[in-house]
BAMAR-423221 format. One record per residue (C-alpha): y, x, z; residue in three letters; residue number from 1. Coordinates in steps of 0.05 Angstrom, whole numbers. Each point is the difference from the previous one (the first is absolute). Example, Ala and Ser with C-alpha at 12.3 -4.5 7.8 and 13.67 -1.06 7.14 Angstrom:
2
        y        x        z    aa     i
      -90      246      156   ALA     1
       69       27      -13   SER     2
This chain:
462
        y        x        z    aa     i
     1541     1639     2193   MET     1
       57       39      -32   LEU     2
       27      -63      -33   SER     3
       -2      -37       67   MET     4
       36       59       32   PHE     5
       54       -3      -54   LEU     6
        8      -75        9   MET     7
       12       12       74   THR     8
       51       54      -18   CYS     9
       36      -48      -46   ALA    10
        2      -54       54   MET    11
       28       49       51   LEU    12
       53       22      -49   ILE    13
       20      -71      -14   ALA    14
        2      -16       74   ALA    15
       51       54       13   VAL    16
       38      -10      -66   ASN    17
      -24       68      -24   GLY    18
       29       42       56   SER    19
      -11       24       70   GLY    20
       50        3       56   ALA    21
       33       60      -31   ASP    22
        4      -31      -69   GLY    23
      -61       36      -27   SER    24
      -68      -28      -19   ALA    25
      -47       -7       60   PRO    26
      -57       48        9   ALA    27
      -59      -38      -29   LEU    28
      -55       52       -5   ALA    29
      -29       52       47   ALA    30
       30       67      -19   GLU    31
      -37       62       25   LYS    32
       25       71       -4   GLN    33
      -60       44      -16   VAL    34
       31       70       -3   THR    35
       45       35       51   HIS    36
       36       65        9   GLY    37
       41       45      -43   ARG    38
      -15       18      -72   GLY    39
        4      -33      -68   GLY    40
      -46      -55      -24   ARG    41
        0      -32      -70   ILE    42
      -46      -55      -24   LEU    43
      -17       -6      -74   THR    44
       18      -67      -32   ASN    45
      -73      -21       -6   ILE    46
      -70       22       22   GLY    47
       19       23       70   VAL    48
      -56      -39       36   TRP    49
      -70       28        9   SER    50
      -57      -42      -28   PRO    51
      -18      -24       70   ASP    52
       72      -17       16   GLY    53
        3       44       62   ASN    54
       40       59      -26   TRP    55
       67       11      -34   LEU    56
       10       63      -42   ALA    57
       68       33       -7   TYR    58
       34       66      -14   ASP    59
       50       37       44   THR    60
       61       10      -44   ARG    61
       59       11       45   SER    62
       56      -42      -29   ASP    63
        1      -77        7   PRO    64
      -11      -15      -74   ALA    65
      -48       56      -14   GLY    66
       45       30      -53   ASP    67
      -11       70       28   CYS    68
      -69       24      -20   PHE    69
      -13       40       63   ASP    70
      -61      -32       33   ALA    71
      -52       48       24   ARG    72
      -52      -50       22   THR    73
      -35      -64      -20   ILE    74
      -20      -42       60   GLU    75
      -30      -66       19   MET    76
       12      -42       62   VAL    77
      -45      -52       32   HIS    78
       39      -64       -1   MET    79
      -27      -24       67   ARG    80
      -10       63       42   THR    81
       56       43      -29   GLY    82
      -48       59      -10   GLU    83
       26       48      -53   VAL    84
      -46       42      -43   ARG    85
       23       55      -46   GLU    86
      -34       -6      -68   LEU    87
       32       59      -34   TYR    88
       48       57       15   ARG    89
       30       37      -59   SER    90
        2       76       -2   THR    91
       29       57      -40   ASN    92
       68      -33       -8   GLY    93
      -26      -65      -29   ALA    94
       21      -70       23   ASN    95
      -36      -67       -5   CYS    96
       19      -74       -1   ALA    97
       -9      -71      -27   VAL    98
      -70      -16       26   VAL    99
      -43      -60      -18   THR   100
      -68      -22       24   PHE   101
      -60      -14      -44   HIS   102
      -12      -76        5   PRO   103
      -74        6       19   ARG   104
      -12       71       26   GLN   105
       30       41       56   GLN   106
       38       49      -44   LYS   107
       72        9      -22   VAL   108
       39       26      -59   ALA   109
       68       33        3   PHE   110
       48       49      -34   ILE   111
       -7       74       14   LEU   112
       56       46      -21   GLY   113
      -11       71      -25   PRO   114
      -27       53       46   GLU   115
       35       67       -1   HIS   116
       60      -30      -35   PRO   117
       44       44      -42   THR   118
       68      -11      -33   PRO   119
      -38      -13      -65   GLU   120
      -51      -46       33   TRP   121
       33      -37       58   SER   122
      -11      -72       19   TYR   123
       26      -52      -51   ASN   124
      -26      -60      -39   ALA   125
      -41       43      -48   TRP   126
      -26       49       52   HIS   127
      -43      -43       45   ARG   128
      -71      -27        1   ARG   129
      -43      -54       29   GLY   130
      -53       18       52   VAL   131
      -53      -39       38   ILE   132
      -22        9       72   VAL   133
      -61      -32       32   ASP   134
       22      -25       69   CYS   135
      -65       26       30   SER   136
       17       70      -25   ARG   137
       74        9       16   PRO   138
       34       61      -29   GLY   139
      -44        5      -62   LEU   140
       39      -22      -62   ALA   141
      -33       -7      -68   ALA   142
       42       -2      -63   ASN   143
        4      -70      -29   LEU   144
       31       20      -67   ASP   145
      -12       65      -37   ALA   146
       57       40      -28   ARG   147
        3       43      -63   ASP   148
       68       27      -22   VAL   149
      -28       52      -49   SER   150
      -11      -15      -74   TYR   151
      -50      -23      -24   PRO   152
        2      -55       53   PHE   153
      -61      -35       30   THR   154
      -13      -75      -11   PRO   155
       -2      -35       67   GLY   156
       47       51       33   ALA   157
       74      -11       11   LEU   158
       54       49      -20   ARG   159
       47      -17       57   GLY   160
        7      -40       64   GLY   161
      -27      -66       25   SER   162
       30      -46       53   HIS   163
      -17      -63       41   VAL   164
      -75       -4       -9   HIS   165
      -25      -71        8   VAL   166
      -72      -23       -7   TRP   167
      -16      -65      -36   GLU   168
      -32      -54       43   ALA   169
      -71       23      -18   SER   170
       16       71       23   GLY   171
      -19       30      -67   GLU   172
       62       18      -42   TRP   173
       65       27       28   ILE   174
       70       -9      -29   SER   175
       58       49        6   PHE   176
       67       19      -29   THR   177
        6       65      -37   TYR   178
       47       53      -27   GLU   179
      -16       57      -47   ASP   180
        8       74       16   HIS   181
      -11       23      -72   VAL   182
       56      -44      -27   LEU   183
       45       14       60   ALA   184
       -3       74      -15   SER   185
       46       33      -51   PRO   186
      -28       -4      -70   GLY   187
       19       14      -71   THR   188
       12      -48      -57   GLY   189
       35      -67       -3   GLN   190
      -62      -41      -17   ASP   191
      -25        0       70   ARG   192
      -12      -55       52   ASP   193
       41        3       64   ILE   194
      -28       -8       69   ASN   195
        3      -74       21   GLN   196
      -32      -39       56   ARG   197
      -64      -35      -22   ASN   198
      -60      -34       32   ILE   199
      -71       24        0   GLY   200
      -68      -17       28   VAL   201
      -56       42       28   SER   202
      -71      -25      -10   ALA   203
      -64       27       33   PRO   204
      -37        7      -66   VAL   205
       -8       75        7   CYS   206
       30       60       34   GLY   207
       46       45      -41   VAL   208
       -4       75       -2   ARG   209
       56       42      -29   VAL   210
       11       73      -17   GLY   211
       30       49       49   THR   212
       50       32      -48   ASP   213
       58      -28       40   HIS   214
        6        8       76   PRO   215
       19      -73        9   ARG   216
      -59      -29      -38   ASN   217
      -54      -35       41   HIS   218
      -61      -45       -9   ASP   219
       -1      -73       20   GLY   220
      -50      -53       22   LEU   221
       26      -55      -47   TYR   222
       15       -5      -75   PHE   223
       75      -13       -6   SER   224
       40      -27      -58   VAL   225
       69      -28      -14   LEU   226
        1      -74      -20   VAL   227
       73      -14      -17   THR   228
       44       19      -59   LYS   229
       73       22        7   THR   230
       51       24      -50   VAL   231
       60       46        8   ALA   232
       50      -49      -30   HIS   233
      -20      -74        4   PRO   234
       27      -42      -57   ARG   235
       52      -50       27   PRO   236
      -31      -69        6   GLY   237
      -71       25      -11   SER   238
      -60        5       46   ASP   239
        4       76        1   ASP   240
        4       29       70   ILE   241
       25       67       25   SER   242
      -34       -5       68   ARG   243
      -63      -34       28   ALA   244
       -5       -5       75   TYR   245
      -12      -41       64   GLU   246
      -67      -27      -24   GLU   247
      -50      -47       33   GLY   248
      -71      -22      -16   TRP   249
       -4      -70      -30   VAL   250
      -47      -44       41   GLY   251
      -60       22       41   THR   252
      -41       -9      -63   ASN   253
       52        1      -55   GLY   254
       27      -64      -31   TYR   255
      -21      -56      -47   VAL   256
       27        1      -71   ARG   257
       23      -64      -35   PRO   258
      -67       -4      -37   ASP   259
      -38       -1       66   GLY   260
      -27       70       -4   SER   261
       14       50       56   ARG   262
       38       64       -4   GLN   263
      -37       41       52   ARG   264
       54       53       14   ARG   265
       75       -1      -11   ALA   266
       62       30       32   LEU   267
       68      -34        5   ALA   268
       59       47        2   PHE   269
       74        7       -8   GLN   270
       23       26      -67   GLY   271
       71       22      -16   GLN   272
       27      -30      -64   VAL   273
       67        3      -35   VAL   274
       35      -67      -14   THR   275
       36      -17      -65   HIS   276
       66       19       33   ASP   277
      -27       68       23   GLY   278
      -15      -13       73   LYS   279
      -63       29       32   THR   280
      -38      -51       42   ILE   281
      -70       -7       28   SER   282
      -47      -55      -24   GLU   283
      -71      -20       18   VAL   284
      -54       30      -45   PHE   285
      -76       -2        2   ILE   286
      -52       47      -28   VAL   287
      -71      -24      -11   ASP   288
      -51       55       13   LEU   289
      -65       13      -37   PRO   290
      -67        3       34   ALA   291
       -9       72      -24   ASN   292
       61       44       11   PRO   293
      -31       62      -31   THR   294
        6      -21      -74   ARG   295
       59       30      -38   GLU   296
       50      -49      -28   GLY   297
       60       16      -44   GLU   298
        5       71       25   GLY   299
      -34       51       44   PRO   300
      -13      -24       71   LEU   301
       25       68       25   CYS   302
       60        3      -46   GLY   303
       24       61      -39   THR   304
       51       54       13   GLU   305
       54      -47      -27   THR   306
      -28      -69       15   ARG   307
      -17      -34       65   ARG   308
      -71      -25       13   PRO   309
      -16      -63      -40   ALA   310
      -32      -63       30   PRO   311
      -74      -10      -12   PRO   312
      -26      -46      -54   ALA   313
        4      -73       20   GLY   314
       63        1       41   THR   315
       51      -54      -17   ALA   316
       71        3       28   GLN   317
       41      -65        0   ARG   318
       68      -22       24   ARG   319
        0      -62       46   LEU   320
       72      -13       18   THR   321
       64       -6      -41   PHE   322
       59       -4       47   THR   323
       57       31      -40   ALA   324
       36      -67       -6   SER   325
       -3      -14       75   CYS   326
       64        6       42   LYS   327
      -33       58       36   TYR   328
      -49       29      -50   PRO   329
      -60       43       18   GLY   330
      -40        9       62   LEU   331
       44       12       61   GLN   332
        0        9       74   GLY   333
      -34       52       44   PRO   334
      -50       47      -30   ARG   335
      -64      -39       -9   HIS   336
      -67        2      -35   TRP   337
      -23      -59      -41   LEU   338
      -54      -40       36   ARG   339
      -48      -50      -29   SER   340
      -29      -61       34   ALA   341
      -73       15       18   PRO   342
      -26      -48      -53   ASP   343
       42       36      -53   GLY   344
       38      -63      -20   SER   345
       70       25       12   ARG   346
       38       65       11   ILE   347
       56        2       51   ALA   348
       63       41       -6   PHE   349
       71        0       27   LEU   350
       62      -22      -39   MET   351
       68      -28       17   LYS   352
       13      -75       -8   ASP   353
       64      -28      -30   VAL   354
       35       10       68   ARG   355
      -18       74        1   GLY   356
      -52       -8       55   ILE   357
      -66       38       -8   VAL   358
      -57      -49       -4   GLN   359
      -75        4      -14   ILE   360
      -17      -20      -72   HIS   361
      -67       -5      -34   THR   362
      -28        2      -71   VAL   363
      -69      -11      -29   SER   364
      -38       62      -25   PRO   365
       -5      -39      -65   ASN   366
       75       -3       -7   GLY   367
       43      -62       -4   GLY   368
       59      -24       43   PRO   369
       15       32       67   THR   370
        3      -41       63   THR   371
       49       10       57   GLN   372
      -44       -8       62   LEU   373
       50        7       57   THR   374
       70      -31        7   SER   375
       24       34       63   ASN   376
       71       12       21   ASN   377
      -17       72       18   GLU   378
      -29       53      -46   SER   379
      -71       24        5   ILE   380
        8       68       32   ALA   381
      -66       37       -9   SER   382
      -61       11      -42   SER   383
      -52      -55       11   PHE   384
      -74      -16        0   THR   385
      -43      -62      -12   TRP   386
      -48      -27       52   SER   387
      -73        8      -21   PRO   388
       -6      -75      -11   ASP   389
       62       -1      -45   GLY   390
       36      -52       42   LYS   391
       56       43       29   HIS   392
       43       62      -13   LEU   393
       25       46       56   ALA   394
       68       33       -4   HIS   395
       64       16       37   VAL   396
       62      -44       -4   MET   397
       62       -5       43   ASP   398
      -26       56       47   SER   399
      -64      -40       14   SER   400
      -72        3      -23   VAL   401
      -13      -64      -39   CYS   402
      -54      -38      -37   LEU   403
       13      -38      -64   THR   404
      -47      -58      -17   VAL   405
      -26       14      -70   ALA   406
       -7      -74      -18   ALA   407
       70      -22       20   THR   408
       44       62        7   GLY   409
       18      -18       72   GLN   410
       16       63       40   THR   411
      -16        1       74   ILE   412
       25       55       47   PRO   413
      -54       27       45   LEU   414
       43       45       44   THR   415
       69       -3       30   ARG   416
       58       27      -40   ARG   417
        7       72       21   TYR   418
       64       41        3   PRO   419
        9       42      -63   ALA   420
      -22       64       34   ALA   421
      -66      -31       22   GLU   422
      -14      -43      -60   ALA   423
      -68        4      -36   PRO   424
        1       55      -52   ARG   425
        1      -21      -74   PRO   426
      -56       47      -23   GLU   427
      -60      -40       23   ALA   428
      -21      -69       26   CYS   429
      -75       -1       -8   VAL   430
      -51      -55       13   PHE   431
      -66       21       32   SER   432
      -63       -9      -40   ARG   433
      -19      -63       39   ASP   434
       70      -30       -6   GLY   435
        9       -5       76   LYS   436
       49       57       10   ARG   437
       61       31      -32   ILE   438
       19       74        8   ALA   439
       70       28       -7   TYR   440
       47       54       27   VAL   441
       59       -8       46   ARG   442
       48       52       29   ARG   443
       -6        6       76   VAL   444
       40       41       50   ALA   445
      -48       37       46   GLU   446
       17       60       43   ASP   447
       71       -7      -24   ARG   448
      -21       12      -72   GLN   449
       -9      -48      -57   TRP   450
      -66        2      -38   SER   451
      -42      -42      -47   ASN   452
      -55      -38       36   GLN   453
      -56      -43      -28   LEU   454
       -4      -73       20   PHE   455
      -51      -55      -12   VAL   456
       11      -76        2   LEU   457
      -60      -40       22   GLU   458
       -2      -65      -40   LEU   459
      -64      -31       26   ASN   460
      -25        3       72   LYS   461
      -65      -37      -14   SER   462
């Protein structure tokens, strides 16, 4: 039905030569505003839909982009009735944000900043944690990841802060980005790792209990480890990276290797490399994950006083793209997380074409040449998601919500072209779990005040 809908859209666009009476694309899908009133609302770039497709989860950061970490509540809104339910309200000076739904259960994960913050322990990238709230028990948050910042450290506990917690399709493991409090704190000696952004996973293999010899230590429900390797000074022209970030699970069940075997779990991510001529750019990397994340690899899972936590045995980090010779090297465009087709066959990312226009590109998780998917005259202007059947990608372009056909690269606007002040926000454009709806944020003037509001596009009326 969605394909038929898109064919109708394309016919309508052709009939009016791609524009409405005011020179913008015609409104081709039913847009519904689902929130109203004052206050901030931010959608995460993925995982915002409840398993039954009825609710959208969001946080209440006040500024349009969510750069100010000041949200006090995590909420969800019913996409048909507009009913709002508060899932969590932070206390004791803490704030909360970046919420995602479990794919099969009515529970959410999100960031919680420090309670009773002090100048020495205020909110930052290495002073936050992941928590989980069951939607049937709002207000009760359980620690996702444990923290232990006192030597000797505890395997399975983090020594810093986690961010953007996203469940894999099965709802078992969770990925996150991470920074390290121990290495961010002043230390002695030159032979010491520095704090750098890395990627980790939390697996429900066992809970983790830590000592109480530091007031910021706490237990966690999941066993958490780092899975990427970074270095302080990448060698020019090498595959060394100084930063690992903006990750995404590969496939709903991993991907198929060239020999026909299946890699069950893997994460694609952006890694910052240094080119031969000394420029820092981002490339696509992948890390294959082991079935058992609790086995120690080249170093302690919990790190040492001078070394960051080491990935577990069986992880394999590889570089997939090599764009230094391109006219516009490296991944470019709005902030975006790498997203894999549901079958795991290709990983999508944003990069400029030879004209300097940001396009969707893809690469196989097994490596090889990259493919430019879109050839639009306007840049992709948001993060993006794949439809569950892998046939389309949803994103913003030219102040409109659009769909790109994965087989052909054709991009179809689904809404009219909004004025800049009302354009869909770049942070999120998220397919529902059944592929029939897209959620996003637009700025709306209500009661003489601009605020972020959540919108949903209905793609299928059947």
